[in-house]
N, CA, C and O of each residue as an XYZ file, in Angstrom:
412
protein
N      -3.247    -10.955      6.038
C      -4.123     -9.869      5.724
C      -5.292    -10.447      4.941
O      -5.113    -11.295      4.066
N      -6.482     -9.979      5.265
C      -7.690    -10.399      4.564
C      -8.443     -9.152      4.108
O      -8.695     -8.243      4.898
N      -8.796     -9.121      2.830
C      -9.542     -7.993      2.272
C     -10.807     -8.520      1.621
O     -10.728     -9.313      0.683
N     -11.987     -8.095      2.100
C     -13.211     -8.496      1.405
C     -13.235     -7.869      0.015
O     -12.604     -6.837     -0.216
N     -13.952     -8.484     -0.894
C     -13.963     -7.958     -2.261
C     -15.193     -7.146     -2.550
O     -16.254     -7.455     -2.007
N     -15.116     -6.155     -3.350
C     -13.913     -5.381     -3.675
C     -13.672     -4.318     -2.602
O     -14.593     -3.596     -2.221
N     -12.470     -4.228     -2.133
C     -12.107     -3.223     -1.131
C     -10.614     -2.914     -1.232
O      -9.859     -3.620     -1.901
N     -10.213     -1.852     -0.558
C      -8.851     -1.345     -0.686
C      -8.150     -1.275      0.661
O      -8.759     -0.926      1.672
N      -6.865     -1.609      0.667
C      -5.985     -1.277      1.786
C      -5.399      0.077      1.400
O      -4.654      0.163      0.424
N      -5.719      1.139      2.145
C      -5.379      2.493      1.696
C      -3.876      2.723      1.546
O      -3.068      2.030      2.164
N      -3.514      3.696      0.724
C      -2.101      3.997      0.518
C      -1.386      4.310      1.835
O      -1.864      5.087      2.662
N      -0.224      3.675      1.995
C       0.593      3.910      3.181
C       2.054      3.755      2.805
O       2.390      3.445      1.663
N       2.910      3.975      3.782
C       4.345      3.810      3.582
C       4.970      3.308      4.875
O       4.440      3.532      5.963
N       6.090      2.636      4.744
C       6.853      2.145      5.892
C       8.253      2.753      5.787
O       9.061      2.306      4.973
N       8.545      3.770      6.607
C       9.816      4.484      6.474
C      11.048      3.672      6.870
O      12.171      4.056      6.542
N      10.850      2.551      7.574
C      11.999      1.765      8.025
C      11.946      0.314      7.561
O      12.630     -0.535      8.135
N      11.148      0.007      6.535
C      11.083     -1.387      6.107
C      10.512     -1.585      4.719
O       9.635     -0.843      4.275
N      11.025     -2.602      4.039
C      10.491     -3.060      2.762
C       9.411     -4.091      3.058
O       9.551     -4.883      3.990
N       8.336     -4.090      2.275
C       7.231     -5.037      2.468
C       7.190     -6.011      1.297
O       7.310     -5.617      0.137
N       7.018     -7.299      1.624
C       6.868     -8.338      0.611
C       5.470     -8.920      0.753
O       5.121     -9.469      1.798
N       4.674     -8.798     -0.299
C       3.291     -9.273     -0.307
C       3.234    -10.600     -1.053
O       3.679    -10.689     -2.198
N       2.691    -11.631     -0.413
C       2.473    -12.935     -1.039
C       0.974    -13.163     -1.111
O       0.316    -13.271     -0.076
N       0.427    -13.237     -2.307
C      -1.014    -13.436     -2.496
C      -1.318    -14.922     -2.342
O      -0.706    -15.765     -2.997
N      -2.274    -15.232     -1.465
C      -2.660    -16.618     -1.216
C      -4.000    -16.973     -1.850
O      -4.210    -18.107     -2.281
N      -4.904    -15.999     -1.905
C      -6.259    -16.269     -2.396
C      -6.813    -15.019     -3.066
O      -6.606    -13.910     -2.573
N      -7.514    -15.184     -4.182
C      -8.148    -14.115     -4.969
C      -7.098    -13.348     -5.771
O      -5.964    -13.804     -5.918
N      -7.479    -12.201     -6.279
C      -6.608    -11.405     -7.142
C      -6.594     -9.965     -6.654
O      -7.643     -9.373     -6.399
N      -5.403     -9.412     -6.527
C      -5.239     -8.039     -6.055
C      -4.675     -7.158     -7.164
O      -4.001     -7.635     -8.077
N      -4.960     -5.878     -7.066
C      -4.262     -4.858     -7.850
C      -3.339     -4.188     -6.846
O      -3.813     -3.572     -5.892
N      -2.036     -4.296     -7.042
C      -1.073     -3.772     -6.082
C      -0.100     -2.851     -6.794
O       0.255     -3.070     -7.952
N       0.323     -1.819     -6.081
C       1.266     -0.916     -6.705
C       1.931      0.029     -5.726
O       1.555      0.121     -4.557
N       2.927      0.726     -6.237
C       3.602      1.762     -5.462
C       3.986      2.892     -6.405
O       4.000      2.727     -7.624
N       4.295      4.040     -5.818
C       4.680      5.224     -6.582
C       6.149      5.511     -6.302
O       6.565      5.597     -5.146
N       6.935      5.659     -7.375
C       8.353      5.960     -7.199
C       8.515      7.370     -6.628
O       7.575      8.165     -6.623
N       9.709      7.658     -6.155
C       9.954      8.974     -5.566
C      10.121     10.040     -6.647
O      10.246      9.731     -7.832
N      10.119     11.298     -6.212
C      10.253     12.443     -7.117
C      11.598     12.385     -7.823
O      12.539     11.825     -7.261
N      11.737     12.921     -8.999
C      10.768     13.741     -9.709
C       9.806     12.941    -10.592
O       8.865     13.519    -11.135
N      10.013     11.637    -10.750
C       9.178     10.864    -11.676
C       7.765     10.605    -11.159
O       6.797     10.726    -11.911
N       7.640     10.251     -9.878
C       6.341      9.886     -9.294
C       5.602      8.900    -10.201
O       4.423      9.086    -10.504
N       6.296      7.865    -10.625
C       5.762      6.879    -11.565
C       5.056      5.749    -10.825
O       5.569      5.239     -9.829
N       3.883      5.359    -11.309
C       3.143      4.237    -10.731
C       3.697      2.933    -11.285
O       3.775      2.743    -12.499
N       4.081      2.039    -10.379
C       4.492      0.680    -10.734
C       3.410     -0.227    -10.161
O       3.242     -0.283     -8.943
N       2.678     -0.935    -11.007
C       1.548     -1.734    -10.531
C       1.465     -3.051    -11.290
O       1.886     -3.153    -12.442
N       0.916     -4.049    -10.622
C       0.702     -5.380    -11.196
C      -0.600     -5.933    -10.637
O      -1.190     -5.371     -9.714
N      -1.029     -7.038    -11.212
C      -2.189     -7.773    -10.708
C      -1.688     -9.155    -10.290
O      -1.821    -10.119    -11.044
N      -1.106     -9.252     -9.079
C      -0.605    -10.553     -8.632
C      -1.750    -11.514     -8.316
O      -2.757    -11.133     -7.718
N      -1.574    -12.751     -8.727
C      -2.557    -13.811     -8.497
C      -2.030    -14.729     -7.401
O      -0.882    -14.570     -6.985
N      -2.824    -15.683     -6.917
C      -2.343    -16.587     -5.869
C      -0.993    -17.217     -6.229
O      -0.804    -17.748     -7.324
N      -0.073    -17.140     -5.280
C       1.273    -17.650     -5.473
C       2.263    -16.596     -5.926
O       3.472    -16.825     -5.880
N       1.777    -15.451     -6.362
C       2.661    -14.369     -6.809
C       3.124    -13.523     -5.627
O       2.457    -13.440     -4.596
N       4.280    -12.900     -5.808
C       4.878    -12.024     -4.799
C       5.031    -10.636     -5.412
O       5.341    -10.496     -6.595
N       4.807     -9.609     -4.585
C       5.004     -8.221     -5.012
C       5.783     -7.517     -3.910
O       5.442     -7.648     -2.735
N       6.819     -6.778     -4.271
C       7.674     -6.103     -3.290
C       7.419     -4.602     -3.328
O       7.436     -3.979     -4.390
N       7.178     -4.029     -2.136
C       7.025     -2.588     -1.976
C       8.320     -2.063     -1.354
O       8.590     -2.341     -0.186
N       9.130     -1.309     -2.111
C      10.409     -0.834     -1.589
C      10.251      0.089     -0.373
O       9.237      0.766     -0.205
N      11.263      0.089      0.441
C      11.310      0.891      1.661
C      10.930      2.340      1.387
O      11.480      2.986      0.495
N       9.979      2.836      2.173
C       9.635      4.251      2.147
C       8.722      4.719      1.037
O       8.336      5.888      1.027
N       8.355      3.849      0.089
C       7.511      4.303     -1.018
C       6.030      4.086     -0.708
O       5.655      3.101     -0.072
N       5.202      5.014     -1.163
C       3.751      4.918     -0.972
C       3.239      3.748     -1.798
O       3.551      3.626     -2.983
N       2.441      2.877     -1.153
C       1.933      1.695     -1.840
C       0.508      1.382     -1.408
O       0.004      1.952     -0.440
N      -0.141      0.465     -2.136
C      -1.540      0.111     -1.875
C      -1.814     -1.296     -2.383
O      -1.046     -1.855     -3.166
N      -2.931     -1.856     -1.918
C      -3.464     -3.108     -2.440
C      -4.968     -2.943     -2.573
O      -5.621     -2.398     -1.684
N      -5.519     -3.416     -3.686
C      -6.957     -3.346     -3.919
C      -7.429     -4.723     -4.355
O      -6.910     -5.292     -5.315
N      -8.425     -5.258     -3.637
C      -9.001     -6.553     -3.998
C      -9.970     -6.331     -5.150
O     -11.032     -5.739     -4.958
N      -9.618     -6.797     -6.343
C     -10.476     -6.608     -7.510
C     -11.439     -7.773     -7.704
O     -12.238     -7.767     -8.640
N     -11.368     -8.770     -6.829
C     -12.266     -9.926     -6.919
C     -13.539     -9.665     -6.119
O     -13.606     -8.723     -5.330
N     -14.532    -10.499     -6.329
C     -15.771    -10.394     -5.555
C     -15.719    -11.262     -4.308
O     -16.642    -11.232     -3.494
N     -14.654    -12.032     -4.149
C     -14.475    -12.885     -2.981
C     -13.385    -12.298     -2.092
O     -12.685    -11.366     -2.487
N     -13.246    -12.853     -0.883
C     -12.197    -12.394      0.025
C     -10.819    -12.680     -0.560
O     -10.580    -13.739     -1.139
N      -9.936    -11.732     -0.400
C      -8.532    -11.920     -0.774
C      -7.739    -12.171      0.500
O      -7.979    -11.540      1.529
N      -6.794    -13.096      0.418
C      -5.930    -13.395      1.553
C      -4.488    -13.293      1.069
O      -4.132    -13.824      0.017
N      -3.667    -12.605      1.853
C      -2.256    -12.435      1.505
C      -1.447    -12.296      2.785
O      -1.987    -11.946      3.835
N      -0.163    -12.569      2.693
C       0.732    -12.278      3.807
C       1.540    -11.042      3.444
O       1.889    -10.830      2.283
N       1.827    -10.242      4.439
C       2.657     -9.052      4.255
C       3.822     -9.172      5.224
O       3.657     -8.985      6.430
N       4.980     -9.480      4.704
C       6.172     -9.658      5.526
C       7.073     -8.443      5.372
O       7.232     -7.900      4.279
N       7.660     -8.027      6.489
C       8.462     -6.809      6.520
C       9.943     -7.144      6.721
O      10.283     -8.171      7.308
N      10.808     -6.272      6.229
C      12.251     -6.462      6.378
C      12.766     -5.954      7.722
O      13.962     -6.037      8.002
N      11.873     -5.432      8.545
C      12.255     -4.853      9.831
C      11.224     -5.225     10.886
O      10.039     -5.362     10.582
N      11.675     -5.388     12.128
C      10.737     -5.624     13.222
C       9.985     -4.354     13.585
O       8.947     -4.414     14.244
N      10.495     -3.215     13.166
C       9.862     -1.933     13.448
C       9.850     -1.089     12.171
O      10.584     -0.105     12.072
N       9.001     -1.479     11.170
C       9.034     -0.793      9.881
C       8.401      0.587      9.886
O       8.634      1.380      8.974
N       7.594      0.883     10.914
C       6.846      2.132     10.929
C       5.661      2.046      9.989
O       5.630      1.198      9.097
N       4.686      2.920     10.185
C       3.505      2.959      9.325
C       2.993      4.386      9.263
O       2.706      5.000     10.290
N       2.881      4.906      8.055
C       2.276      6.214      7.834
C       1.161      6.015      6.826
O       1.419      5.704      5.664
N      -0.090      6.195      7.269
C      -1.230      6.130      6.360
C      -1.345      7.499      5.706
O      -1.534      8.506      6.388
N      -1.232      7.535      4.397
C      -1.096      8.797      3.669
C      -2.282      9.734      3.883
O      -2.081     10.911      4.183
N      -3.505      9.244      3.738
C      -4.681     10.115      3.894
C      -4.735     10.713      5.295
O      -5.025     11.899      5.447
N      -4.460      9.907      6.321
C      -4.477     10.417      7.694
C      -3.398     11.476      7.899
O      -3.625     12.485      8.565
N      -2.223     11.236      7.321
C      -1.120     12.180      7.498
C      -1.385     13.508      6.797
O      -1.017     14.565      7.311
N      -2.022     13.460      5.628
C      -2.240     14.683      4.851
C      -3.520     15.407      5.259
O      -3.532     16.633      5.372
N      -4.599     14.651      5.479
C      -5.899     15.287      5.722
C      -6.341     15.273      7.185
O      -7.374     15.857      7.513
N      -5.580     14.619      8.077
C      -6.028     14.525      9.456
C      -5.099     15.055     10.524
O      -5.310     14.739     11.695
N      -4.064     15.854     10.196
C      -3.180     16.313     11.263
C      -3.840     17.381     12.133
O      -4.807     18.026     11.731
N      -3.292     17.548     13.330
C      -3.787     18.549     14.258
C      -2.589     19.372     14.711
O      -1.729     18.834     15.409
N      -2.487     20.642     14.352
C      -3.440     21.426     13.570
C      -3.428     21.008     12.101
O      -2.470     20.402     11.620
N      -4.502     21.343     11.404
C      -4.682     20.957     10.008
C      -3.698     21.684      9.090
O      -3.250     22.792      9.384
N      -3.378     21.038      7.983
C      -2.582     21.683      6.933
C      -3.466     22.725      6.256
O      -4.642     22.473      5.993
N      -2.904     23.878      5.979
C      -3.654     24.952      5.332
C      -4.287     24.416      4.046
O      -3.568     23.918      3.179
N      -5.623     24.503      3.898
C      -6.332     23.889      2.763
C      -5.820     24.300      1.385
O      -5.832     23.486      0.462
N      -5.369     25.550      1.226
C      -4.880     25.993     -0.084
C      -3.626     25.230     -0.520
O      -3.341     25.138     -1.714
N      -2.882     24.686      0.439
C      -1.698     23.897      0.105
C      -2.073     22.543     -0.477
O      -1.268     21.924     -1.174
N      -3.282     22.079     -0.199
C      -3.726     20.763     -0.659
C      -4.489     20.828     -1.971
O      -4.860     19.789     -2.518
N      -4.728     22.016     -2.482
C      -5.517     22.172     -3.716
C      -4.700     21.853     -4.939
O      -5.207     21.933     -6.058
């Protein structure tokens, strides 16, 4: 994975796989949100050589906080981990979710 700086890999989740992120170049801000009822943010700033694990099914993100390109590998625990991009799922379904539910 390559992220120009500064840019974000949007929040997503993998319902069938855990993701292991290995930072190779630059510095990322990475995190995930625990499940209800806590909805707690767990975040770190992994540097080159550091590993960050996104547990199965939890919403997670990566943000390149450097001004240079960030390079990382994202390895999955499953050959078919699935992918749900949160913004697309919430704000882009057809038919749309009733707007008052999103307020």
